[in-house]
N, C-alpha and C positions, 0 to 999 in steps of 0.2 A: 531817222531822227530820234535821238534819245529823249527820255522823259524830261530830262532837265531843260531841254530846249523848247518845250511846249509853251506857247504864248498864252493860251486860254484853256482853262478847264471848264467844262459844261456839266453841271449836275442835272441829270434827267430823272425826275420822279416817275416811277412806273408801277401801276397796279391795275391788272386786268384790262389792258388797253387793246388787246387784240391787234388788228391791222392798223389802228391809229398810230401805234409806235413806229410803223414803217414810214409814215409821213414825217415824223420827227427825225428818225435816223437817216432817211434819204437826203434830208436837207443838209446834213453834215458830211455826207459822203461825196465830196466834190474834190477833185484832184488839185484844185487851186489852193486848198487850205487843209486838207485832211491830215497832212503830216505835221501841221503847226498846232493842232488842237488835240485835246483828249476829251472824250465823251464818256462820262461815268454814269451808266444806267443803273440806278439803285432800284431794284425790284423789291417792293414791299409786300412780299408774300403772295404774289399772284397765284390764282388757282386755275387760270386759263393757259393758253399757249404763248402768252407774252414772253416768258423767258426763252423759250425755244426759238421764237422769232428773232430775239436780240442776239442769240448765240450765232446765228447765221452771219450777222454783221461783224461780230467779234472775230469769227474765223477769217473773214475777208480783210478786216482792218485790225489785226491784233495789236498794233502799236498805237492805235488811236481810239479804239472803242473797247470798253471794259464793262462787263456785267458783274454787279455786286448784288448778291441775293441776301435778304434778311427776312426774319419773321415779321409778320405784319405789326407795324409799330407807329403808323401814322405818317402823313405827308411831311411834316416838319422833320421827322427823324431821317427821312431820305436825304434832305439837304445837309443835315449834320454829318451823315455818312459821306456825302459828296465832298464837303469841306475837309473832313479828316483825310480823305484819299487824294485830294487834289495836289497836282505837282506843277501846274502852269503858273505863270506870273500873274495872270488875272483869272477871275472866277465869276461865273454867273449861273443862275438856276434857270432851267427851262422845263416847264411841265411836259410830261410825256405825250399829251394830246395836242401840243403846240409845235411850232417849228420855226426855222429862220428863213429869211429871204436870201437865197444863195448869192446873187450878184452883189448885193450890198454887204453881205457878210464877208465875202471875199475881199472887198475893199477895206472893211473894218480890220480884218486880220493883218493886212499890210500896214495899216496905220499903227496898230498896236505894237508892231515890231520896233517902231521908232519913237515911242512916247513912254514917259515914265511918270505916271500919276497915280493917285489913290482911288479915283473913281472916274468912270467913263459913262457919259450920257449919250443915248441914241434915241431913235423913234421906235414906236411900235404900231402895228396895224391889227385891227380886229377883223376876224374872219367869221361871218355869220354862218354857222353850220347848217341852219335850216334853209337859208336862201342861197347858200353856196357862193357867197360873194365877199370880196374884200371891201372894207370901209376906208375912209380917209385916214392917213397916218396921224397919230397923236405925238406932238413934238413939245419938248420942254420950252418954256418961254424965257426971255431975258438972257439967253446964252449966245455968245459969239461962236461961230462955227470954226473948229479946228485950232482954237487958241487955248493954251493952258492958262488956267486962272486959279487964284486963291479962293477956295470954297467959302472962306469967311467973308469974302467980298460979294458973294452972290446974293442978290435980293430975290427971294422966291416969289414967283407969281403962280398962284394955285389954279389958274385958268389957262390951260388944262392942268390938272394935278399930275405930279410925277408919280409913277407907279413902278413896281418891281420890274416890269417889262422894259423900262427905260435904262436899267442900271447894271453896270459891271463894276466889280470892286477888285482891288489888289488882294491877291490870295492871302498874303501874310496878315492883313487886317482881319480877314475872315477867320483864319486859324487862331489868332490870338484873342479875339474879342467877341466872336459871334457864336452863340448856341441857341437854336430855335426850340420852341415848344414842339411837342411831337405831333399835335393834331392839325386840324384845318386852319386856314387863314393866316398861316405863318409867313406869307409873302410880305406882310406889313413889317414883321420883325426883320426879315431879310433886308428890306430897303432902309430901315431906320437904325438898327443896332450898330452898323458900321459908321454912321454919320459923325459921331464925336471924334473919330480918328481920321477923318478925311481932311487933308490939308490942301491938296491940289486936285484939280479935275479938268476934264476937257469934254466938249460936246462935238459929235459928228452928226451931220444932217443925213443920216442913213436909216432906212426903214428895216430894222433888223428882226425884231421879234414879231411873229404872227400868232396872235392870241385868239384861239378858237372859242367862240361864245355861242349861246343859245343851244346848249345840249341838255337833254333831260338827265337829271342826276348830277350835274355839275355842281361844285361846291358853292357857286354864286347863283344857282338857280333858286327860284322862290321856295320850292319844296325842301331843298337842302338847307337853305338859310333858316327856314322855320324849325327844322329838326335840329339844327346846330346852334341854336340861340345861346345855349350855355357855353359852348366852346368858343363862340365869337366873343362872349363877355370875358372869358378867361384871357384871351389875347388883348382885349381892350385894357383890362387891369394891368397886364404886363407892360403895355405901352405907356400907360399913365405913370406907373412906378418908375419905368425907365426914364421918362422925361423928368420927373421930380428928382431923381438921383443925379442927373447930369446938367440940368438947366443952368445952375449957378456957375458952372465951370466953362460955359460955352460963350463964344463970341455972339454978338447980338443977332447977326443974320442967320447963324446956324441955329440958335435958339428959336428964332422966328420960323425957320424951315421945319423944325421938329414940332413946334406947337401947332402950326398949320396942319401938318400931317396927322397928328394925334387927334386934333379937333375933327378932322375929316373922318377919322375912324369912329369917333363918337356918333357922328351923323350916320355912318353906315350901320351902327348898332341900332340907332333910332329907326332906320328903314326896316330892319329885320323885325323889330318889335311891332311896328304898324302893319307889316305884312301878315302877322299873326292876328288878323282882324276879327277872329271869332272869339277871342279871349275877352272876358268881361273886364279884366283889370288892365287892359292894354294902355289906356290913358294914364292910369296910375303909375304904370311901369315907366312910361315916357316922362312923366313929371318927376318921378324919383330919380331917374337918370340925370335929367338936367339940373335938378336941385343938388344932387351929389357933386356934379362937376363944379357947380357954382361955389359950393361950400369948401370942397377939398382941393380943387385944382383951378384956382383963380386965373392963372395964365392961360390955360386951355379955354376957360369960359370966355375970356376976352375975345377969342377967335370964334368960339361957338355962337355967341349971341349975334355975330355979324352974318352968320350963315342964313341963306334965304329960307331953308326949311325950318330953322328955328323961328325965324320971324313969321313965316306963313302960319305956323301952328300956334303962335302966341306963346311959345315956350312950354307947351304941354296943355293948352286949352282943350277940354274934353270934346267940345263940338268940332273945333278946327282940326284936332288930331284925327278924329273919326272920319272927317271929310277927306283929309289927306290920305288916310288909309285906303279909302275907296279909290282915290286917284292912283295911288301907287300900285295897287293890285291890278287896276286896268292897264297901267303902263307895262307891267311885267307879264301881261297875259300871253304874249307871243314867245316867252322864253320857256 
């Protein structure tokens, strides 16, 4: 099968993953769909045997798996490289330590051959690395299964929130309109930057993405979030600026979708600040964050002030914020 006939391009970010990259690539090496996909493994300057492991898969499936090596430039840059090299009709990112559910993925590939939309929504499942168990799938709300819909008609329900693991986009949209920052936490940019250009979408009730959690050193682990506070703030600023540039041009429901998601990212940043609970200025940082959103981003603040964490902490009350910090550190203790 020629490159031009690939239905889905998968960009796999890879950096010093060792044998975990095998879990990822094995999930794509299924004869039911291997000829219909391309897997672009972008190795971000690994210093271990990861590239050598990937090369074994490239030799076995030269028409479907490709290794692209680059100097270490950050996770977001790997997705940019994947977008640049993608040839499939649709595109999605998959972190190198995650994988796909083969049976549901096979069904999805068959569906994608017969549909023409800008965005495809599916489910994802968390895999707890410590307990070695799969958790219940996370499914988008308010979507009819298997029916193409106008995205401007979709009323977003943030319970549960849609994440990058739910989303596949038309490759042309990604190539024309999406460039991520180079560092961590760019999955938020991946799932939001294409949205103003999405006109049609479809949802399949399939558990596609398996998201590995509870790994030491993971970007979402408490220790990494503490050390990457500045990087997370950089992405938050990018999302806020993106919303302000586009909000006035969007249909009401699309604007609502983006505002919900950016507000949620503000709360994620709040979580990181309070996880750094040994800092004396923690509560001042929280109050400054919320006051800044209120003053400069009133649309986002409309959603932020409805969030239970904002309400619980009284919008940055010193005592309530410190108590919430103790709770959040307890909650993250197992990660």
